[in-house]
C-alpha positions as CSV (number, residue, x, y, z in Angstrom):
1,M,-84.4,-28.1,-32.0
2,N,-85.4,-25.1,-29.9
3,K,-83.6,-21.7,-31.3
4,R,-82.4,-20.9,-28.0
5,I,-80.7,-24.3,-27.6
6,L,-79.3,-24.2,-30.8
7,I,-78.0,-20.7,-30.4
8,T,-76.3,-21.4,-27.1
9,T,-74.6,-24.8,-28.8
10,I,-73.4,-23.0,-31.6
11,A,-72.0,-20.3,-29.2
12,F,-70.2,-23.0,-27.1
13,F,-68.3,-24.6,-30.1
14,I,-67.3,-21.0,-31.0
15,L,-66.1,-20.2,-27.8
16,N,-64.3,-23.1,-27.0
17,S,-62.9,-23.9,-30.7
18,G,-59.4,-22.6,-29.8
19,F,-59.2,-24.4,-26.7
20,S,-59.5,-28.0,-27.9
21,Q,-56.8,-30.8,-27.3
22,I,-54.0,-31.6,-29.7
23,S,-52.5,-34.7,-30.5
24,I,-48.8,-35.2,-31.1
25,T,-47.3,-37.7,-33.4
26,T,-44.2,-38.6,-35.3
27,D,-44.6,-35.7,-37.8
28,D,-44.5,-33.4,-35.0
29,M,-40.9,-34.4,-34.2
30,P,-37.6,-33.2,-35.5
31,Q,-36.7,-34.0,-39.1
32,A,-33.6,-34.5,-40.8
33,N,-32.3,-30.9,-42.2
34,D,-34.1,-29.5,-39.3
35,T,-32.5,-26.3,-37.6
36,I,-34.3,-25.1,-34.5
37,R,-33.1,-21.9,-32.6
38,T,-33.9,-22.1,-28.8
39,S,-33.2,-19.7,-25.9
40,T,-32.0,-20.8,-22.4
41,T,-32.5,-19.0,-19.0
42,I,-32.8,-19.6,-15.5
43,L,-34.7,-16.4,-14.5
44,L,-38.2,-17.8,-14.2
45,N,-39.4,-14.7,-12.2
46,G,-41.2,-17.2,-9.6
47,Y,-43.4,-18.7,-11.9
48,D,-45.0,-21.9,-10.5
49,Y,-44.8,-24.1,-13.7
50,T,-45.6,-27.3,-12.0
51,Q,-49.5,-26.2,-12.3
52,T,-51.2,-27.9,-15.1
53,G,-54.9,-29.2,-15.6
54,E,-57.5,-29.3,-18.7
55,G,-57.4,-26.0,-20.8
56,F,-54.6,-24.5,-18.7
57,T,-53.0,-21.5,-19.4
58,W,-48.9,-21.2,-19.0
59,D,-48.1,-17.7,-19.2
60,I,-44.4,-17.3,-18.7
61,S,-43.8,-14.6,-21.2
62,D,-41.4,-12.6,-19.2
63,M,-38.7,-14.9,-19.1
64,V,-35.5,-13.3,-20.2
65,A,-33.3,-15.3,-22.3
66,I,-29.4,-15.7,-21.1
67,S,-28.2,-17.6,-24.4
68,Q,-29.2,-18.8,-27.2
69,K,-28.2,-21.7,-29.8
70,V,-29.2,-24.0,-32.8
71,D,-29.9,-27.5,-32.8
72,T,-29.1,-29.1,-35.8
73,F,-30.9,-32.7,-37.0
74,I,-29.1,-34.6,-39.8
75,N,-30.0,-38.3,-41.2
76,S,-28.0,-40.6,-39.4
77,V,-26.1,-42.1,-42.7
78,N,-24.4,-38.7,-42.6
79,T,-22.6,-39.3,-38.9
80,P,-19.0,-40.9,-39.1
81,I,-19.2,-44.3,-40.8
82,L,-17.7,-46.0,-37.5
83,Y,-20.5,-44.8,-35.6
84,Q,-22.7,-46.3,-38.0
85,V,-21.4,-49.8,-37.4
86,I,-23.5,-49.4,-34.0
87,F,-26.2,-47.1,-35.0
88,I,-27.1,-48.8,-38.1
89,P,-28.8,-46.2,-40.1
90,Y,-32.8,-46.8,-40.3
91,I,-32.9,-49.8,-38.3
92,V,-31.3,-48.5,-34.8
93,A,-31.4,-44.9,-35.8
94,N,-32.5,-42.7,-38.2
95,L,-31.8,-39.2,-36.9
96,A,-28.8,-37.6,-35.2
97,M,-28.1,-34.2,-33.4
98,P,-24.5,-32.9,-33.4
99,V,-23.9,-31.5,-29.7
100,T,-21.2,-29.2,-28.3
101,E,-20.9,-30.6,-24.8
102,I,-21.1,-33.6,-22.9
103,D,-22.2,-33.7,-19.1
104,F,-21.0,-36.9,-18.0
105,I,-17.3,-37.1,-18.4
106,P,-16.0,-33.9,-17.0
107,G,-12.5,-32.7,-17.6
108,F,-12.1,-34.9,-20.8
109,E,-11.6,-33.0,-24.1
110,I,-13.7,-35.1,-26.8
111,T,-14.7,-34.6,-30.3
112,E,-17.6,-35.4,-32.8
113,I,-20.4,-35.8,-30.4
114,Y,-23.5,-37.1,-31.6
115,N,-27.0,-37.9,-29.6
116,Y,-28.7,-40.4,-31.9
117,Y,-32.7,-41.1,-32.3
118,K,-35.2,-43.4,-33.9
119,N,-38.3,-41.6,-35.2
120,N,-41.1,-43.8,-36.4
121,S,-44.9,-43.7,-36.4
122,D,-44.9,-45.5,-32.9
123,K,-42.5,-43.8,-30.5
124,F,-39.7,-41.4,-30.6
125,V,-36.5,-42.7,-28.7
126,D,-33.3,-41.7,-27.7
127,V,-31.0,-44.6,-28.8
128,G,-27.6,-43.7,-27.4
129,F,-24.5,-41.4,-28.1
130,A,-20.9,-41.5,-29.8
131,C,-18.0,-39.3,-29.6
132,T,-14.3,-39.7,-30.5
133,F,-11.7,-39.7,-27.5
134,N,-8.3,-39.6,-28.1
135,S,-8.8,-40.3,-31.8
136,I,-10.6,-43.3,-30.7
137,P,-14.4,-43.6,-31.7
138,L,-16.8,-44.5,-29.0
139,P,-20.3,-45.3,-30.1
140,V,-22.5,-46.0,-27.1
141,K,-25.9,-47.8,-27.7
142,Y,-28.3,-48.2,-24.8
143,S,-29.6,-51.8,-23.7
144,E,-33.0,-50.4,-24.0
145,P,-33.8,-46.8,-25.7
146,D,-34.7,-43.9,-23.3
147,L,-38.4,-43.7,-24.6
148,L,-39.4,-39.8,-24.9
149,Y,-42.7,-40.1,-26.7
150,D,-45.2,-42.6,-27.3
151,F,-47.4,-42.1,-30.3
152,P,-49.8,-40.9,-30.4
153,V,-49.2,-38.6,-27.3
154,N,-52.7,-37.4,-25.6
155,Y,-53.9,-36.1,-22.6
156,G,-53.8,-38.8,-19.7
157,N,-51.6,-40.9,-21.4
158,M,-48.6,-42.6,-19.1
159,Y,-45.8,-44.7,-20.3
160,S,-42.1,-45.4,-19.0
161,S,-38.8,-46.6,-19.8
162,N,-35.5,-48.1,-18.5
163,S,-32.5,-47.5,-20.3
164,S,-28.8,-48.1,-19.5
165,F,-25.1,-48.4,-21.1
166,E,-21.8,-49.5,-19.9
167,L,-18.4,-48.1,-21.4
168,N,-15.0,-49.3,-20.6
169,I,-12.0,-47.2,-22.3
170,D,-8.6,-48.7,-21.8
171,D,-6.0,-47.3,-19.6
172,L,-8.9,-44.6,-18.8
173,G,-11.6,-46.5,-17.1
174,F,-15.2,-47.3,-16.8
175,L,-18.4,-45.3,-17.2
176,G,-21.9,-46.8,-16.9
177,R,-25.5,-45.5,-16.5
178,S,-28.7,-46.7,-15.8
179,K,-31.9,-44.3,-16.4
180,D,-35.5,-44.7,-15.4
181,R,-38.2,-42.4,-17.0
182,I,-41.8,-42.2,-16.2
183,N,-43.9,-39.9,-18.2
184,T,-47.3,-38.5,-17.5
185,I,-49.1,-36.3,-20.0
186,D,-50.7,-34.1,-17.1
187,G,-52.2,-31.0,-19.2
188,W,-53.3,-29.6,-22.1
189,G,-54.1,-25.8,-22.9
190,T,-52.4,-22.6,-24.0
191,L,-48.6,-21.9,-23.5
192,I,-47.1,-18.2,-23.7
193,T,-43.5,-17.5,-23.9
194,P,-41.6,-14.5,-25.7
195,Y,-41.8,-16.4,-28.8
196,G,-45.7,-16.3,-29.0
197,S,-48.8,-18.3,-27.9
198,F,-49.5,-22.0,-28.7
199,E,-51.7,-24.6,-28.2
200,T,-50.1,-27.4,-26.2
201,L,-49.8,-30.7,-24.3
202,R,-47.7,-31.0,-21.4
203,I,-45.7,-33.6,-20.2
204,K,-44.1,-34.1,-17.0
205,S,-41.1,-36.7,-16.7
206,E,-39.7,-38.0,-13.6
207,V,-36.0,-39.4,-14.3
208,F,-34.0,-41.3,-12.0
209,Q,-30.5,-41.3,-13.2
210,Y,-27.5,-43.3,-11.3
211,D,-24.0,-43.3,-12.9
212,S,-20.8,-45.2,-12.1
213,I,-17.6,-43.7,-12.7
214,Y,-14.1,-45.2,-12.2
215,I,-10.9,-43.6,-12.9
216,D,-7.7,-46.1,-13.5
217,S,-5.2,-43.3,-13.2
218,L,-6.4,-42.6,-9.7
219,G,-7.5,-46.0,-8.6
220,V,-10.9,-44.8,-7.5
221,G,-14.6,-45.0,-8.5
222,F,-17.6,-43.1,-7.5
223,P,-21.3,-43.1,-7.9
224,I,-23.6,-40.3,-8.8
225,S,-27.2,-40.7,-8.0
226,R,-29.8,-37.8,-9.6
227,Q,-33.5,-37.2,-9.2
228,F,-34.7,-34.5,-12.0
229,T,-38.2,-33.6,-13.4
230,E,-38.7,-32.4,-17.0
231,Y,-41.7,-30.5,-17.7
232,K,-42.4,-30.4,-21.7
233,W,-44.8,-28.5,-23.5
234,L,-45.3,-29.9,-27.2
235,G,-47.1,-28.1,-29.9
236,E,-47.9,-29.4,-33.4
237,N,-45.0,-29.0,-36.3
238,F,-42.6,-27.7,-34.0
239,G,-39.7,-30.5,-33.5
240,L,-38.4,-29.7,-30.1
241,P,-40.6,-28.6,-27.2
242,L,-42.0,-25.3,-27.3
243,L,-40.6,-25.0,-23.6
244,Q,-38.7,-27.6,-21.6
245,I,-38.2,-26.8,-17.8
246,T,-35.6,-29.1,-15.9
247,E,-35.9,-29.1,-12.4
248,E,-33.3,-30.7,-9.7
249,G,-33.2,-29.7,-6.4
250,Y,-33.8,-26.3,-5.9
251,T,-32.5,-25.4,-9.3
252,A,-34.7,-24.9,-12.6
253,T,-33.4,-24.2,-16.1
254,A,-35.8,-23.4,-19.1
255,I,-35.1,-24.1,-22.8
256,Y,-37.6,-22.6,-25.0
257,I,-38.0,-22.4,-28.9
258,D,-37.4,-18.7,-30.1
259,S,-36.3,-16.0,-32.7
260,V,-32.9,-14.4,-32.5
261,R,-32.7,-12.1,-29.7
262,A,-29.9,-9.7,-28.4
263,I,-28.7,-11.4,-25.3
264,P,-27.5,-8.8,-22.7
265,S,-23.9,-8.6,-21.9
266,D,-24.8,-8.1,-18.4
267,I,-27.8,-10.1,-16.7
268,A,-30.1,-7.9,-14.6
269,E,-30.2,-7.8,-11.1
270,G,-33.0,-10.2,-10.7
271,K,-35.4,-9.3,-7.6
272,F,-32.4,-7.6,-5.3
273,P,-30.6,-5.0,-6.9
274,A,-29.8,-3.5,-3.4
275,Y,-27.7,-6.7,-2.5
276,N,-25.1,-4.9,-4.7
277,Y,-23.9,-8.4,-6.4
278,K,-20.4,-8.1,-7.6
279,V,-18.2,-10.8,-9.5
280,Y,-14.6,-9.9,-10.0
281,P,-12.0,-9.8,-11.8
282,N,-14.2,-10.7,-14.9
283,P,-13.1,-12.1,-17.2
284,A,-11.1,-14.2,-14.4
285,S,-8.0,-16.8,-14.9
286,G,-6.5,-18.1,-11.7
287,S,-9.4,-16.8,-9.2
288,F,-12.2,-14.6,-8.8
289,S,-14.3,-13.0,-5.9
290,V,-17.8,-12.4,-5.4
291,S,-19.3,-9.9,-3.1
292,F,-22.9,-9.1,-2.0
293,I,-24.9,-7.2,0.8
294,V,-27.6,-9.6,2.7
295,D,-30.1,-7.3,4.5
296,D,-31.4,-10.3,6.7
297,V,-30.5,-13.9,8.2
298,C,-31.4,-16.0,5.1
299,D,-30.0,-19.3,3.2
300,V,-27.5,-18.3,0.7
301,E,-26.2,-20.4,-2.5
302,L,-24.0,-19.4,-5.3
303,L,-24.5,-21.6,-8.4
304,V,-22.5,-21.9,-11.6
305,Y,-24.5,-22.5,-15.0
306,S,-22.8,-23.2,-18.3
307,I,-23.9,-20.8,-21.4
308,L,-26.3,-23.7,-22.4
309,G,-27.9,-23.7,-19.0
310,T,-26.3,-26.8,-17.4
311,K,-25.7,-26.7,-13.6
312,V,-21.6,-27.0,-13.6
313,K,-21.4,-27.0,-9.6
314,T,-22.2,-25.2,-6.4
315,L,-19.7,-22.8,-5.2
316,F,-21.1,-21.7,-2.0
317,Q,-24.0,-22.9,0.3
318,G,-24.8,-21.7,3.9
319,R,-27.1,-19.1,6.1
320,E,-25.7,-15.9,6.3
321,Q,-25.9,-12.8,8.7
322,N,-27.2,-9.2,7.1
323,G,-24.2,-7.4,6.1
324,L,-21.3,-7.3,3.6
325,K,-20.0,-11.0,2.4
326,K,-17.0,-11.3,0.5
327,H,-16.1,-14.9,-0.9
328,T,-13.1,-16.0,-3.2
329,F,-12.6,-19.0,-5.2
330,S,-10.2,-20.8,-7.4
331,V,-10.8,-21.7,-10.9
332,D,-10.7,-25.4,-11.3
333,K,-9.6,-25.9,-15.2
334,N,-11.6,-29.0,-15.0
335,A,-14.7,-28.2,-13.9
336,M,-14.7,-24.7,-15.1
337,P,-12.3,-24.3,-18.2
338,K,-12.3,-21.5,-20.5
339,G,-15.5,-20.2,-21.4
340,I,-18.7,-18.3,-20.4
341,Y,-20.5,-18.8,-17.5
342,F,-23.4,-17.8,-15.5
343,L,-23.4,-17.3,-11.4
344,M,-26.7,-17.2,-9.8
345,L,-27.3,-16.1,-6.4
346,R,-29.8,-17.1,-4.1
347,A,-30.8,-15.4,-0.9
348,G,-33.8,-16.8,0.6
349,K,-36.4,-16.7,-2.2
350,D,-34.7,-14.0,-4.0
351,Y,-32.0,-14.3,-6.8
352,A,-29.3,-12.4,-9.0
353,V,-27.6,-13.3,-11.9
354,R,-23.8,-12.4,-13.2
355,K,-22.1,-13.3,-16.3
356,L,-18.4,-14.6,-15.7
357,V,-15.8,-14.9,-18.4
358,I,-13.2,-17.7,-17.5
359,Q,-9.8,-17.1,-19.9
């Protein structure tokens, strides 16, 4: 072989050795006894996270965490025995994760909440959830699992699933859900977050969800249709995605694996410090007010997020003229029970976030 060709070939492999595609398997999923710390933010600083490709670099290292949590995974045999009647260990589920909030029965206090998963050599699936309502155990198994990962996860793969459940609760009502998920592995390359730099595969999931709720005491039912997109960056041996961004409408929430960080007691002004964005009184009980200055004619919305980054509600949407604005809101004890929230004010393409304590 010609020396120049040989040297060029060796140089090519050396330069590209750090940019090879990875492959995700069952070993890269969470395991029993894993504890994984994540940070949550809604401050993406205008980064276009939808971009992707081969050998792509996603640099989102300037994210600022607004909260942190630790996810713990356990063997399904260590969950309440009455749940195991439905989620038969090792057959239906072999992994469970205790959760601290549930997002589809607002206003009802429930305990002992678990998500159940099955992790095997072929796939990683969400098989259902369980909770205890008024001392009644309610294990809910999906008719078909929600297919999160089909192994091996490689660039260019596509797969989909349809999962659903129906739940009747005596003297309370009915809850049903149908979810269609379409997964596409649409990129690979380097992800840079505040936690570090990693080789990843990127998965884009289009999710179409329909909830049906009927409340006996009110004698009314109502449907909730949602369409959202999940972007997940997977690395080898991390269990959870190194970064997951969930986009719904004009809002996006990012959750990423992280180290212990000091969360600021007050969130930075975002992109428009001159808007004099204030929330008061804070802490609040019966009601609270929001004031801000808009220096142009623009669309304005005020969004409420839980401490885990889940969108709770939209307080205000409208078109504002330039000048000082003040809005007063009553605290809905069902939609906003006691706790810590984040209020995002958007004005045109700008935003600012404030922490609100409801007591």
